[in-house]
C-alpha positions as CSV (number, residue, x, y, z in Angstrom):
1,M,30.9,82.0,46.1
2,G,27.7,83.9,46.2
3,V,24.3,83.4,44.7
4,S,25.1,85.6,41.7
5,D,28.3,83.6,41.1
6,H,26.4,80.4,41.3
7,C,23.9,81.6,38.6
8,A,26.8,82.8,36.4
9,C,28.2,79.2,36.4
10,M,24.8,77.7,35.5
11,K,24.1,79.8,32.5
12,P,26.7,78.1,30.3
13,I,25.4,74.7,31.4
14,Y,21.8,75.7,30.4
15,L,23.1,77.1,27.2
16,H,24.9,73.8,26.4
17,L,21.9,71.8,27.5
18,G,19.6,73.9,25.5
19,G,21.9,73.7,22.4
20,A,22.1,69.9,22.7
21,L,18.4,69.6,23.0
22,A,17.8,71.8,20.0
23,L,20.4,69.8,18.0
24,S,18.6,66.5,19.0
25,L,15.3,67.8,17.9
26,T,16.8,69.1,14.6
27,I,18.3,65.7,13.9
28,A,15.1,63.9,14.8
29,A,13.2,66.2,12.4
30,C,15.6,65.1,9.6
31,V,14.9,61.4,10.0
32,P,12.1,60.5,7.7
33,A,8.9,58.9,9.1
34,P,8.5,55.2,8.3
35,D,6.6,54.6,5.1
36,S,3.2,53.2,5.4
37,T,2.7,49.7,4.0
38,P,2.7,50.0,0.2
39,A,-0.5,49.0,-1.5
40,P,-0.3,45.5,-3.0
41,T,0.2,45.4,-6.7
42,P,-2.6,43.7,-8.5
43,S,-1.6,40.2,-9.6
44,L,-2.5,39.1,-13.1
45,T,-4.6,36.0,-12.5
46,P,-6.1,34.2,-15.5
47,E,-9.9,34.2,-15.7
48,P,-11.3,30.8,-14.6
49,V,-12.1,28.5,-17.5
50,Q,-15.7,27.2,-17.4
51,T,-15.6,23.4,-17.5
52,T,-18.2,20.8,-16.9
53,P,-17.4,19.0,-13.6
54,P,-16.9,15.3,-14.0
55,P,-19.9,13.2,-12.8
56,P,-19.6,12.1,-9.2
57,P,-18.3,8.6,-8.7
58,P,-20.9,6.0,-7.8
59,A,-21.6,5.7,-4.2
60,P,-19.7,2.9,-2.5
61,P,-21.7,-0.2,-1.6
62,A,-23.7,0.1,1.6
63,E,-22.3,-1.6,4.6
64,N,-25.6,-3.4,5.2
65,W,-26.6,-3.6,1.5
66,I,-29.5,-6.0,2.2
67,D,-31.4,-3.2,3.9
68,E,-30.9,-0.8,1.0
69,P,-34.1,0.3,-0.8
70,R,-34.9,-1.8,-3.8
71,T,-33.9,-0.3,-7.2
72,P,-37.2,1.0,-8.7
73,G,-38.6,-1.3,-11.4
74,D,-40.1,-4.7,-11.9
75,W,-39.2,-8.1,-13.2
76,S,-40.7,-9.5,-16.4
77,Y,-40.1,-12.8,-18.2
78,R,-39.8,-13.6,-21.9
79,P,-39.7,-17.1,-23.1
80,A,-37.3,-18.0,-26.0
81,L,-36.4,-21.1,-28.0
82,S,-32.9,-21.2,-26.4
83,G,-34.4,-20.6,-22.9
84,G,-36.0,-17.7,-21.2
85,E,-34.8,-14.4,-19.9
86,A,-35.8,-12.3,-16.9
87,L,-35.6,-8.5,-17.3
88,Y,-35.6,-5.9,-14.6
89,G,-36.3,-2.2,-15.1
90,P,-39.0,0.5,-15.1
91,R,-42.2,-0.4,-16.9
92,G,-42.0,0.4,-20.5
93,G,-38.3,1.4,-20.1
94,E,-35.0,-0.2,-20.9
95,A,-34.0,-3.1,-18.7
96,L,-31.4,-2.3,-16.1
97,F,-30.5,-5.9,-15.6
98,A,-31.2,-9.2,-17.4
99,I,-30.7,-12.9,-16.7
100,K,-30.5,-14.6,-20.1
101,C,-30.4,-18.4,-20.6
102,D,-28.6,-20.1,-23.5
103,R,-29.8,-23.8,-23.0
104,R,-27.7,-25.2,-25.8
105,A,-24.5,-23.8,-24.4
106,G,-25.6,-24.6,-20.8
107,R,-24.8,-21.1,-19.6
108,I,-26.5,-18.0,-18.2
109,T,-25.5,-14.5,-19.1
110,L,-26.0,-11.6,-16.6
111,L,-26.4,-8.3,-18.4
112,R,-26.1,-4.9,-16.7
113,S,-27.1,-1.8,-18.7
114,G,-24.5,1.0,-18.8
115,R,-21.2,1.7,-20.5
116,A,-18.1,0.4,-18.8
117,A,-14.4,-0.1,-19.6
118,S,-13.3,-3.0,-21.9
119,S,-12.7,-5.2,-18.9
120,T,-14.4,-4.7,-15.6
121,S,-16.0,-6.7,-12.8
122,M,-19.5,-7.5,-11.7
123,T,-20.0,-8.5,-8.1
124,I,-23.1,-10.3,-7.1
125,R,-24.1,-10.2,-3.4
126,T,-26.7,-12.5,-1.9
127,E,-27.6,-13.3,1.6
128,T,-25.3,-16.4,1.6
129,V,-22.8,-15.8,-1.3
130,D,-20.7,-12.9,-2.6
131,R,-18.8,-13.4,-5.8
132,T,-16.9,-11.1,-8.2
133,L,-17.2,-12.1,-11.9
134,A,-15.1,-10.9,-14.9
135,A,-17.3,-8.7,-17.1
136,T,-16.9,-7.3,-20.6
137,P,-19.0,-5.1,-22.9
138,A,-21.8,-7.2,-24.5
139,G,-20.6,-6.1,-27.9
140,S,-18.7,-3.4,-29.8
141,G,-20.2,0.0,-28.7
142,S,-22.7,-1.8,-26.5
143,Q,-24.5,-0.1,-23.7
144,Q,-24.4,-3.3,-21.6
145,V,-21.9,-5.2,-19.6
146,M,-22.1,-9.0,-19.4
147,A,-20.8,-11.8,-17.2
148,T,-21.4,-15.5,-18.0
149,L,-21.9,-18.4,-15.6
150,A,-22.6,-22.2,-16.1
151,A,-26.3,-22.8,-15.7
152,S,-25.5,-25.1,-12.8
153,D,-23.5,-22.5,-10.8
154,P,-24.7,-22.3,-7.2
155,L,-24.5,-18.5,-7.3
156,L,-27.6,-18.5,-9.5
157,D,-29.5,-20.5,-6.8
158,A,-28.3,-18.0,-4.1
159,M,-29.7,-15.1,-6.3
160,A,-33.1,-16.9,-6.6
161,V,-33.5,-17.6,-2.8
162,T,-31.8,-14.7,-1.1
163,R,-33.7,-12.8,1.6
164,G,-35.3,-9.6,0.3
165,R,-32.9,-8.8,-2.5
166,F,-29.5,-9.3,-4.1
167,A,-27.1,-6.7,-5.2
168,V,-25.3,-6.2,-8.5
169,E,-22.2,-4.0,-8.3
170,T,-20.5,-3.2,-11.5
171,T,-17.3,-1.1,-11.6
172,G,-18.1,2.4,-12.7
173,L,-21.9,2.0,-12.5
174,S,-24.4,2.5,-9.6
175,T,-25.3,-0.6,-7.6
176,L,-28.6,-2.3,-8.3
177,Y,-30.6,-3.8,-5.4
178,L,-33.0,-6.4,-7.0
179,P,-35.8,-8.5,-5.5
180,P,-35.5,-12.3,-6.1
181,W,-39.0,-12.6,-7.6
182,A,-40.3,-15.7,-9.5
183,E,-39.0,-14.5,-12.9
184,V,-35.4,-14.9,-11.6
185,T,-36.0,-18.6,-10.7
186,R,-37.9,-19.1,-14.0
187,A,-35.0,-17.9,-16.1
188,I,-32.5,-20.0,-14.2
189,E,-34.7,-23.1,-14.4
190,S,-35.3,-22.7,-18.1
191,C,-31.6,-23.5,-18.6
192,R,-31.5,-26.7,-16.5
């Protein structure tokens, strides 16, 4: 077999190879290119409704409450026929807290300004005693919450002699940090 015979054999192979290659390219050209990612369809979201956010809950009582700053205000004392009362609040403003004596009944009422649920609790914290008392609104539609103690209750003495201040925690209202000034003792003693 000579060189020319060898070339004659190869021509059909190149023709088949060339035909197969052309066919492959033709088939590849028929396959569609992958689609690009379709654009997201806009979702129908309702417009946000404007609402007033609820008031923040009162801060939890401080771990070391006796070092908390005193609630702004001063004590004042008012004598009364049934005993006296000590009032705490800003000068010329509404009292935030009151200690009111009812000598005939032999009891003292603790009044905290603010609206609360029909039944709630009032916790008094002193240097030596912590006690939670049942509390109720002072009257129908009242803006005060009250708790009542016997005039001889030792909690009252603890409030009068505590170091620096005592705390009044009422469910749903901010905590008051009050100084045990002379008016506290005077209101308590007017009932004894």
